[in-house]
C-alpha positions as CSV (number, residue, x, y, z in Angstrom):
1,X,0.0,0.0,0.0
2,X,1.3,3.4,-0.9
3,X,2.2,6.1,1.6
4,X,-0.5,8.5,0.5
5,X,-3.1,5.8,0.8
6,X,-1.9,5.0,4.4
7,X,-2.1,8.7,5.2
8,X,-5.6,9.0,3.7
9,X,-6.8,6.0,5.7
10,X,-5.4,7.6,8.9
11,X,-7.1,10.9,8.2
12,X,-10.4,9.2,7.4
13,X,-10.3,7.2,10.6
14,X,-9.6,10.5,12.5
15,X,-12.6,12.1,10.8
16,X,-14.7,9.1,11.6
17,X,-13.8,9.5,15.3
18,X,-14.5,13.3,15.2
19,X,-18.0,12.8,13.6
20,X,-18.7,10.0,16.1
21,X,-17.9,12.4,19.0
22,X,-20.1,15.1,17.4
23,X,-22.9,12.6,17.1
24,X,-22.5,11.6,20.8
25,X,-22.4,15.2,21.9
26,X,-25.6,16.0,19.8
27,X,-27.3,13.0,21.3
28,X,-26.4,14.0,24.9
29,X,-27.6,17.6,24.2
30,X,-30.8,16.3,22.7
31,X,-31.5,14.3,25.9
32,X,-30.7,17.4,28.0
33,X,-33.0,19.5,25.8
34,X,-30.3,22.0,25.1
35,X,-29.6,23.5,21.7
36,X,-26.0,23.0,20.4
37,X,-25.7,26.0,18.1
38,X,-28.4,28.4,19.3
39,X,-29.1,29.7,15.8
40,X,-32.8,30.5,16.5
41,X,-34.4,27.1,15.9
42,X,-35.8,24.9,18.5
43,X,-33.3,22.6,20.4
44,X,-34.9,19.5,18.8
45,X,-34.5,20.7,15.2
46,X,-30.9,21.8,15.8
47,X,-29.8,18.6,17.6
48,X,-31.6,16.4,15.1
49,X,-29.9,18.3,12.2
50,X,-26.5,17.7,13.9
51,X,-27.3,14.0,14.4
52,X,-28.4,13.4,10.9
53,X,-25.5,15.3,9.3
54,X,-22.9,13.6,11.4
55,X,-24.5,10.2,10.8
56,X,-24.4,10.7,7.0
57,X,-20.8,12.0,7.3
58,X,-19.8,8.8,9.1
59,X,-21.6,6.7,6.4
60,X,-19.7,8.6,3.7
61,X,-16.4,8.1,5.4
62,X,-17.0,4.3,5.8
63,X,-17.9,4.1,2.1
64,X,-14.6,5.9,1.2
65,X,-12.6,3.6,3.5
66,X,-14.2,0.6,1.9
67,X,-13.3,1.9,-1.6
68,X,-9.7,2.7,-0.7
69,X,-9.0,-0.6,1.0
70,X,-10.7,-2.8,-1.6
71,X,-9.5,-1.3,-4.8
72,X,-7.7,-4.3,-6.2
73,X,-7.7,-3.1,-9.8
74,X,-5.6,-0.1,-8.8
75,X,-3.2,-2.2,-6.8
76,X,-2.6,-4.5,-9.8
77,X,-1.9,-1.6,-12.1
78,X,0.5,-0.1,-9.6
79,X,2.4,-3.4,-9.3
80,X,2.8,-3.6,-13.1
81,X,4.7,-0.3,-13.2
């Protein structure tokens, strides 16, 4: 595996952890009935928005990790060079 792919995987795992922590923080704030951002919406709408966006971000990161680690065609082309 190439160096830039290893670095990309480390960065994506770090982002996955960050979005998971944001998701947990949003869930805790939702249970406490406190808004995270205080942008003028109700606490429920703000916290649910944070939960939904962080969840879909985690799904996207897992998808990207899967594509990076299971890209056999790319590996075979790089070995031929």
